[in-house]
N, C-alpha and C positions, 0 to 999 in steps of 0.2 A: 682700585687696580684691577685690570683685566685678568681673567684666568684663562690660560692658553695651554692646550695640549699639543706638543710638537711630535709628529709621527715621522720616523726615519726608517727607511727600509735598506737593509744590507743584503748584498748578494756577491760573495767572493771578493769583497773589497774592504776588509777590516781596517786597514791602515787609514784610508780616507774617512771611514765611518767614525773611527775613534777620535780623529781630529775634530770632526763636526760635533760629536756628542760633548766633548770637552768644551768647545766654544759655546754651545748653547747653554751648557751647565753653568759656565762662569759668567756669561754676559746677559743672561735673561733669568726670569723667574718661572719660565715655562716648565711644566711637567713633560717628561720625555717617554714616549713609547718606542722602543727600538725593536724592530722586527728583523730576525734573520730569516730570509726567504729561501730556505732550502739550499744554503751554500754547500759546495762540494769540496771546499778547501778547509783550512784551519780557522776559518772566521769565528766560529762560535767560541773557541778557546781564547782567541786573541781579544775578542770583544768582552768576554767575561773578565779577563785579567785587567783590562783597562777600566771597565765600568766598576769593578770592585774597589778601585782606588777612589772612586767618587762616592759610591754608596753600595753597601752590601746588597747583592741581588742574585737571584737564581733564575734560570730559564723556566718559563711557564708556557702553557699551551694557548692562553688567551689573556687579553688585557683585563685588569680589574681596577675599578674605581676605589683606590685606597690612598692612604697618606703618602706612601713612598713616591718620591719625585721621579725616580727612574725605574722603569720596568722593562724587562727583557722578554720578548715573545719569540718562540721558536716554531717555525713551520717546517714540516718534513719535506715539503715540495716547494718549488718555485711557482707560485700561483699567479704571478703578474702583479702589477702595481695596484690596479683597482681592487682586486680581491683582498690583497694584504691590507690596504687602507680600510676597506669596509669591515674587515675582521675586527679591527680596533674600535671603529666608530660604533658598531653594533653593541659593544659592551659599555659604552659611556652612559652613565645615568643622567637623566634630565637635571639641568641646573648645576651640573658639576663644572662645566667649562663654558666660557663665552665664545671661544674661538678654537679652531683646529688649524694648526700650522703644518702644511705639507712642505717638507724640505728634503731635497735630493741629498743623498749621502756623499756625493762628490762636490758639494757646495760648501762655502764658508761665509757666513753672514757677518757684516760689520756689526759693531757692538750695539748700535741703536736700531738695527734693521727691524727687529720685531716691534719695538716701541712705536716706530713710525707707522707700521702696518696696523697695529692696534688702534692708534690715534685716529687713523683714517676711518676705520669701521665704527669706532665709538662716536665720531662726529657726524658721519653720514649714514643714517639708519636705513636708507634705501639701498645701500650696497650690500651685496652678499659676499663679494670677494675683493681682496686687495693683493696686488702683486708687486714684487720687487723689481728693480732694475737688475738685470743679470749681466755681470761683467766677466771678462776672461780671467781665469785663475792665474795664468802665468803673466800675461800682459795687462796689468791692473788698470790701465787707462783705456783699454779696448772694450767696446760694448759687444756683448753677445746678443742681447735682446732687450728691447724696451717695449714689452707687450707684443702681440701677434695679430697680424691681419690674415684672414682666411679668404682664399680665392676659389669660390665654388665652381667656376668654369673648369679649373684644372684639378680641383680636389686636393689642393696643397695649401699649406700655411707659410707665410713669410714672416721671419723674425724682423721686427722693426729696428732700424738703426744698426743692424748687424755689421760688425767690423769697423764701425766708425769710432773715432777717438772721442772720449767723453768731453774733453775740454772744447772740442769743436761743435759737438752736437747738443750739449746739455741745455742750451737756451732755446732749442727748437722742439724739444720733446714735450708732447702734450697728450691728453687723453682722446684727442680727436683722430688719432692715427691708428687705432687698434680695434680689434673685435673682441679679443679675450686676453687673459693673463697667462703667462708661462707657468707651468707647474713646478719648476725648480724651487720656487719660493712663493707659496700661495697661502694666504690667510683666509679662512672660511668661517663665516658666521654660523655658529652651531645651531642656533634657534631656527634658522632657515631650513635646516635639513628635515624637519618634521613635515614640511610641505614638499620640499624638493626630492627627498630620497637620497640614496647613496650613489656612488659611482657605478656606471654600467660595466659589469664585469666581462662583457663580451669583448671589451678593449683590453687586450693583454698588456700592451705597451703602446704609448702614444695615443693622442686624441681624446683620452678619457676626461681630462680637465676642460677641454674645449666643449665636449658634449655636456658636461656638468653646467658650464656657464651659459650655454645656449638654453638649456632647460630652465635655468634660474631666471634668465631674461624674460621668458614667457610668463613667469610668475611675478614679474615686476622688480626683480633684484638685479641691480647693475653690478659692474666691476670697475675697478680703478687701478691705474698704475701709480705707485707711490714713489716719486722720484728720489726722495730722501732715503729710501730703503734700498740698500745695495748688497748684493750677494755675489761672491766670486765663485765661478762655476767651471769645472773641468769639462763636462759635457760628454754625452754618448758613452758613459762608462759601461752601461749594460751590454753594449755590443762592441766594445772597443777591441776585443780580441777575436771577434768574428763579425767583421764589418758587413758581410753579406746579409747577416740577420737584421741589420738596420733596415735594409730595403724590404725584407720580408714583413717585419712587424709594422713599419711605417705604411707600406702599401696596403696591407691587410686592414689596418685601422682606418686609413683614408677611405677605402671602399665601404667599410662598415658604416662610417659616418655618412657617406653619400647615400647609402641605403636608407638610413634613418631620416634624412632631411631633404634629399633631392628627388625629383620626379624620375620616372623610369627612363625617359629620354636623356635627361641630364646625366644620370649616373652611368648610363651606357656610353655616352660620350666621354665621361670621366675615365673609363677603361682605356680608351684610345689616347687621351691626353696624358694620363699617368704613365702609360707604356712609353710614350715618346720622352717624357721627362726622365724616366728611369734609364732609358737607353743613353741619354745624354749624360746623366749623372754617373753611371757606372763606367763610362769611358773605356769600353772594350773588355771589361772584366766579366767574363762569361759566367763565372760562379755567382757574382753579385746580381747579374742580369737574370739568371735563372731563378734565384730566390725572390727577386723583385717581381717577376712575372707570376710566380707561384702565389705570392702575397696578394696580387691584384685579383687573380682568379678565385682564390679562397674567399676574399672579402666580397666579391661580386656574386658568386654562386652559392656560397654558404655563409651569409652574414651573421647567422646566429651560432655558428660553430666556434668553440673555444680555439684560439689561435696558437696556443703553445705547441711546440714540437713534441 
């Protein structure tokens, strides 16, 4: 039986996080590392109350490889996705786990979602990552994402089969239509990390899992979409109450990614292309446009600067 550590990050969304933790606890054998990433509401108290019903636990400053199945880790600040994940992985002892399961706190996996991901990586030793089909949380037959295709000319990613009905699209989904797997439900081969390294912490939000998989590909580790593994996802919860920040973080990460992998000429063109895309997407919302442009400029001129506000 595979040994998996599921890492879940909470930020001001205890109700969603508690539902997910309970689902993972009841339907899998995975150990759970639950990180509160500097929440400013009552999340820590609400998480503690719910988690105590599953297993006695106290907040600690870092993850420890011990027998307890559920551990609560508290961060005083919101350090972003990559830094929070790395904080846990750095504490994992060799040979403790076979896989790391990254799972968004606003997601809800089907009962066998993890089993199907594990089976994929157990059977295909050349793969470093396995991703789930991401379905809409409210409209359960509607697809959010079946892996992701990256368009370097525009510096943006396209979610494959987005908004299509599962019954109509399921027979056409294949691994030939993607570049990388979505981070909402991503199983990672732990032994690969010795060669690959951790997530790039310069990506505060968005693009970090893409960068990870690109680096892995260069080492010979592929990734696969596991069609049998389905996760229901609300989506964009980190910026749901401040939508202008979506454009800031997305554009900053897009330009940082371009800086790492594109030529000077291409990433300079990416500024123009991404600006045009942002103007179209923001639909006259000047606040969103302002923050989108700010993100582009930060990512282009200061690609190594931490992007948090």
